[in-house]
C-alpha positions in Angstrom: 10.9 19.3 -5.3 11.9 16.8 -7.9 8.8 15.8 -10.0 10.4 12.4 -10.8 10.7 11.7 -7.0 6.9 12.6 -6.6 5.9 10.4 -9.5 8.0 7.5 -8.1 6.5 8.0 -4.6 2.9 8.1 -5.9 3.5 5.1 -8.2 5.2 3.0 -5.5 2.5 3.7 -2.9 -0.3 3.1 -5.5 1.1 -0.2 -6.5 1.8 -1.5 -3.0 -1.5 -0.3 -1.5 -3.3 -1.5 -4.7 -6.7 0.4 -4.4 -7.9 -1.4 -7.6 -7.3 -4.8 -6.1 -8.9 -3.9 -2.8 -12.1 -2.6 -4.3 -13.8 -6.0 -5.0 -12.7 -7.2 -1.5 -14.4 -4.1 0.0 -17.5 -5.2 -1.9 -17.3 -8.7 -0.5 -16.8 -7.6 3.0 -19.6 -5.2 2.9 -22.1 -7.2 0.9 -25.7 -6.5 1.9 -24.7 -3.5 4.0 -26.7 -0.3 3.5 -25.1 2.4 1.4 -24.7 4.8 4.2 -23.1 2.2 6.5 -20.8 1.1 3.7 -19.7 4.7 3.2 -19.0 5.0 6.9 -16.9 1.9 6.9 -14.9 3.2 4.0 -14.3 6.5 5.7 -13.2 4.8 9.0 -10.8 2.4 7.2 -9.2 5.2 5.1 -8.8 7.5 8.1 -7.3 4.8 10.2 -4.8 3.7 7.5 -3.8 7.3 6.9 -3.1 7.9 10.6 -1.1 4.7 10.8 1.1 5.4 7.8 1.6 9.0 8.9 2.8 7.8 12.3 5.3 5.5 10.7 6.4 8.3 8.4 7.2 10.4 11.5 8.6 7.8 13.9 9.4 4.8 11.8 13.1 5.7 11.4 13.4 6.5 15.1 12.0 3.1 15.9 14.5 1.4 13.6 17.3 3.3 15.3 16.1 2.2 18.7 16.2 -1.4 17.8 19.6 -1.0 16.0 18.6 -1.4 12.3 20.3 0.9 9.9 18.4 2.5 7.1 20.4 0.8 4.3 19.6 -2.6 5.8 15.9 -1.6 6.0 16.0 -0.4 2.4 17.3 -3.8 1.3 14.8 -5.7 3.5 11.9 -3.4 2.3 12.9 -4.0 -1.3 12.9 -7.7 -0.8 9.5 -7.5 0.9 8.1 -5.5 -2.0 9.7 -7.9 -4.6 7.9 -10.8 -2.8 4.7 -8.9 -3.0 5.2 -8.2 -6.7 5.7 -11.9 -7.3 2.5 -12.7 -5.5 0.7 -10.1 -7.6 2.1 -11.5 -10.8 1.1 -15.1 -9.9 -2.3 -14.1 -8.5 -1.3 -15.2 -5.0 -1.8 -11.9 -3.3 -5.4 -11.6 -4.4 -6.2 -15.1 -3.3 -4.6 -14.4 0.1 -6.7 -11.3 0.5 -9.8 -13.1 -0.5 -9.1 -15.9 2.0 -8.5 -13.3 4.7 -11.8 -11.6 3.8 -13.7 -14.9 4.1 -12.1 -15.6 7.4 -13.3 -12.3 8.8 -16.6 -11.9 7.0 -18.5 -12.5 10.3 -17.0 -9.4 11.9 -19.7 -6.7 12.2 -17.3 -3.9 11.3 -14.3 -4.7 8.9 -13.2 -1.0 8.8 -10.2 -1.3 11.2 -9.4 -5.0 10.7 -8.9 -6.2 8.1 -9.5 -3.1 5.8 -7.3 -0.5 7.5 -4.8 -3.0 8.7 -3.3 -5.1 7.1 -5.0 -4.4 3.7 -4.6 -0.7 3.3 -1.6 -0.3 5.6 0.1 -3.6 5.6 3.9 -4.3 6.0 4.6 -3.4 2.5 2.9 0.1 2.7 4.7 0.8 6.1 8.1 -0.2 4.7 7.4 2.0 1.6 6.4 5.1 3.6 9.5 4.8 5.8 11.8 4.3 2.8 10.3 7.2 0.8 10.4 9.7 3.7 14.0 8.7 4.3 15.0 9.5 0.8 14.1 13.2 1.2 16.0 15.7 3.4 13.6 18.5 3.6 10.2 19.1 5.2 8.8 19.9 1.7 9.8 16.6 0.4 8.5 14.9 3.6 5.2 16.6 3.2 5.1 15.7 -0.4 5.4 12.0 0.4 2.6 12.3 2.9 0.5 14.1 0.3 1.1 11.3 -2.2 0.1 8.7 0.4 -3.1 10.6 1.2 -3.8 10.9 -2.6 -3.6 7.1 -2.9 -5.8 6.7 0.2 -8.4 9.1 -1.3 -8.3 7.1 -4.6 -8.9 4.0 -2.6 -11.9 5.6 -0.9 -13.4 6.7 -4.2 -12.9 3.3 -5.6 -14.6 1.7 -2.5 -17.6 4.0 -3.1 -17.6 3.0 -6.8 -16.6 -0.6 -6.2 -19.8 -2.3 -7.4 -19.6 -0.3 -10.7 -15.9 -1.0 -11.0 -16.4 -4.7 -10.4 -19.0 -4.9 -13.1 -17.0 -2.9 -15.6 -13.6 -4.7 -15.3 -14.8 -8.1 -14.3 -12.5 -10.7 -12.7 -10.3 -10.9 -15.7 -9.8 -7.2 -16.0 -8.9 -7.0 -12.3 -6.3 -9.7 -12.8 -4.8 -8.0 -15.7 -4.4 -4.7 -13.8 -2.9 -6.4 -10.8 -0.3 -8.2 -13.0 0.7 -5.0 -14.7 1.1 -3.3 -11.3 3.0 -6.3 -10.0 5.6 -5.9 -12.8 6.0 -2.3 -12.1 6.4 -3.0 -8.4 9.1 -5.6 -9.1 11.2 -3.0 -10.9 10.7 -0.5 -8.1 11.6 -3.0 -5.4 14.9 -3.8 -7.2 15.7 -0.1 -7.2 15.2 0.0 -3.4 17.6 -2.9 -3.0 20.2 -1.2 -5.2 19.8 2.1 -3.2 20.5 0.2 0.0 23.6 -1.6 -1.5 24.8 1.7 -2.7 24.5 3.2 0.8 26.7 0.3 2.1 29.2 1.1 -0.7 28.7 -2.3 -2.4 27.3 -0.7 -5.6 28.9 2.1 -7.5 
């Protein structure tokens, strides 16, 4: 399996899921929760997100075919969606939207499924990314490798959730904003590559 593809898959999923950006939101949504319950919420959220993304990895392309959407068209649409997400990260809109969503749902007794698992961990961008990445490989080894990269990112998110209070104190709001902007720049470049791949599949780009 091409190591460059694995690095690209991991980087893309890491940027779009954004475990670093979700860590302080996890703290906000579980503020005042006992440590054991906070850990249980993190486990449920990560398991649910993993199952959802795995399901789309297996059946996402079939679903697209059922509704008559070609994979190149989805690549272009997915690239545009990721680019919009990158712009939101660069201009701090994504974090603000997530914080607003967290405030709207702070009265919920258990945020593990909504909003943590969906749409924060496995939102439209992550779903589009997992479908695009699994479509770029033509072997079960490559498919399994993409799933493994996704699970690795989810595990990182889980570890950051457990260490979120320490991370928040260490980075501070400014540090988290800097990391989010750097990831946003990287995501913008990757999203353009997805669009170019889709155009190339249509024969519009050499």
